[in-house]
C-alpha positions in Angstrom: 88.0 -13.0 73.9 90.7 -12.3 71.4 89.8 -11.2 67.9 92.4 -11.4 65.2 92.2 -11.1 61.4 94.3 -13.6 59.4 95.2 -12.1 56.1 94.3 -14.3 53.1 97.2 -15.8 51.2 98.7 -18.7 49.3 101.1 -21.3 50.6 102.8 -24.3 49.1 101.8 -27.6 50.8 104.9 -29.9 50.7 102.9 -33.0 51.5 100.1 -32.5 48.9 102.4 -30.8 46.4 99.9 -28.1 45.8 99.1 -24.5 46.6 96.8 -23.7 49.5 94.7 -20.6 49.2 92.4 -18.9 51.7 90.6 -15.6 52.2 90.9 -13.0 54.9 89.4 -14.7 58.0 88.5 -13.1 61.3 88.9 -15.4 64.3 87.5 -15.1 67.8 89.6 -17.1 70.3 89.0 -17.9 73.9 91.6 -19.4 76.3 89.2 -21.4 78.5 88.8 -24.6 80.3 86.7 -25.8 77.3 89.7 -25.2 75.0 92.1 -27.0 77.3 89.7 -30.0 77.5 89.5 -30.3 73.7 93.3 -30.1 73.4 93.9 -32.7 76.2 91.3 -35.0 74.6 93.4 -35.0 71.4 96.9 -35.3 73.0 96.1 -37.3 76.1 98.5 -35.2 78.2 98.2 -32.2 80.6 98.1 -28.8 78.9 99.1 -27.0 82.1 102.5 -28.1 83.3 105.0 -26.7 85.8 107.8 -28.4 83.9 109.9 -25.8 82.0 111.2 -28.6 79.8 107.7 -29.5 78.6 107.7 -27.3 75.5 104.8 -27.8 73.1 105.6 -28.5 69.4 104.4 -26.2 66.7 101.7 -28.8 65.8 100.5 -28.8 69.4 100.4 -24.9 69.6 98.6 -24.8 66.3 96.1 -27.3 67.5 95.5 -25.3 70.7 94.7 -22.2 68.6 92.2 -24.4 66.8 90.7 -25.5 70.1 90.5 -21.9 71.2 88.5 -20.9 68.0 84.9 -19.9 68.6 84.4 -18.8 65.0 82.3 -21.3 63.1 83.3 -23.1 59.8 86.9 -22.0 59.6 88.9 -23.4 56.8 91.7 -25.5 58.3 94.2 -23.9 56.0 93.6 -20.5 57.5 95.8 -21.4 60.5 98.8 -21.6 58.3 98.4 -17.9 57.7 99.1 -17.0 61.4 101.8 -14.5 61.4 104.5 -14.1 64.1 102.6 -11.1 65.4 99.4 -13.1 65.6 101.2 -15.8 67.6 102.7 -13.2 69.9 99.3 -11.6 70.4 97.8 -15.1 71.2 100.6 -15.8 73.7 100.1 -12.5 75.4 96.4 -13.1 75.6 96.9 -16.6 77.1 99.4 -15.2 79.7 97.1 -12.2 80.7 95.8 -12.7 84.2 92.5 -11.1 83.2 91.8 -10.0 86.8 92.8 -7.3 89.3 93.0 -9.9 92.1 96.5 -10.8 93.3 97.5 -13.3 95.9 100.9 -13.2 97.5 101.2 -16.1 99.9 104.1 -18.4 99.2 107.7 -17.7 98.1 108.8 -19.1 94.7 110.4 -22.2 96.2 107.3 -23.1 98.2 105.0 -22.3 95.3 107.0 -24.6 92.9 106.8 -27.4 95.5 103.0 -27.1 95.7 102.6 -27.8 92.0 104.1 -31.2 91.6 101.0 -33.0 90.3 99.9 -32.2 86.7 96.7 -30.1 86.5 94.4 -31.5 83.9 91.0 -30.2 82.8 89.3 -32.9 84.9 91.2 -31.7 88.0 90.0 -28.1 87.4 86.4 -29.4 86.9 86.6 -31.3 90.2 87.7 -28.1 91.9 84.8 -26.3 90.4 82.4 -29.0 91.6 83.9 -29.0 95.1 83.6 -25.2 95.3 80.1 -25.0 93.8 81.4 -22.9 90.9 78.8 -23.0 88.1 79.8 -25.0 85.0 79.2 -21.9 82.8 82.4 -20.5 84.2 84.3 -23.1 82.1 84.1 -20.5 79.3 85.8 -17.8 81.3 89.4 -17.0 80.5 91.4 -19.8 82.2 93.6 -17.6 84.3 90.5 -15.8 85.7 88.8 -19.1 86.5 92.0 -20.4 88.3 92.1 -17.1 90.3 88.5 -17.6 91.3 89.3 -21.1 92.4 92.2 -19.8 94.5 90.0 -17.1 96.1 87.3 -19.6 96.9 89.9 -21.9 98.5 91.2 -19.0 100.6 87.7 -17.9 101.7 86.8 -21.5 102.6 89.9 -21.9 104.7 89.1 -18.9 106.9 91.0 -16.3 104.8 94.3 -18.0 105.0 95.9 -19.5 101.9 96.0 -23.3 101.9 99.5 -24.6 102.5 101.0 -27.4 104.5 102.4 -26.5 107.8 106.0 -27.5 108.6 106.8 -29.9 111.4 108.1 -27.0 113.4 104.9 -25.0 112.9 102.7 -28.0 113.9 104.8 -28.6 117.0 104.6 -24.9 118.0 100.9 -24.8 117.4 100.4 -28.0 119.5 102.5 -26.6 122.3 100.5 -23.4 122.4 97.2 -25.4 122.4 98.5 -27.6 125.2 99.7 -24.7 127.3 96.4 -23.0 126.9 94.6 -26.1 128.0 96.9 -26.6 131.1 96.3 -23.0 132.1 92.5 -23.3 131.5 92.2 -26.5 133.6 94.9 -25.7 136.1 96.9 -28.9 135.4 100.6 -29.5 134.9 100.5 -32.0 132.1 
């Protein structure tokens, strides 16, 4: 959880043609599957993308901060008081892996090819259901939850990371299996 204090202030609202005032407000923020679900429900598009060209607008970023907010009864105007430092702190918090676990399995090219499909909150929930991960984990930091899902997948696949084998690897594996069977049964083909 990230705690920040937004300093009170006064801003001019161009649309309403009036000053907006708010008091110092502490915010508790959580980057979680719950937050992503709320944001995707509003924008009807995946929050997690592998497309570097898919940059979120200032409005979308501000809305995600609202979705992350655990603090109750926050004045909507408070979010206009987010400083550049606050936004930097939020970005660093979102990017933090929140775990000591590291998995090095695929090179960058292979890794980028494995993430072609968008990952929505429903996809992550389906992974949780398939892996018997309790729904309470939806409140974990999202990066930590995704790492848990990866670890569960590796453990369920016999300790080897899931990845598609190349045609050469499949042919080599099949040749080895066939050779072992020929040797075992004393046949030539």
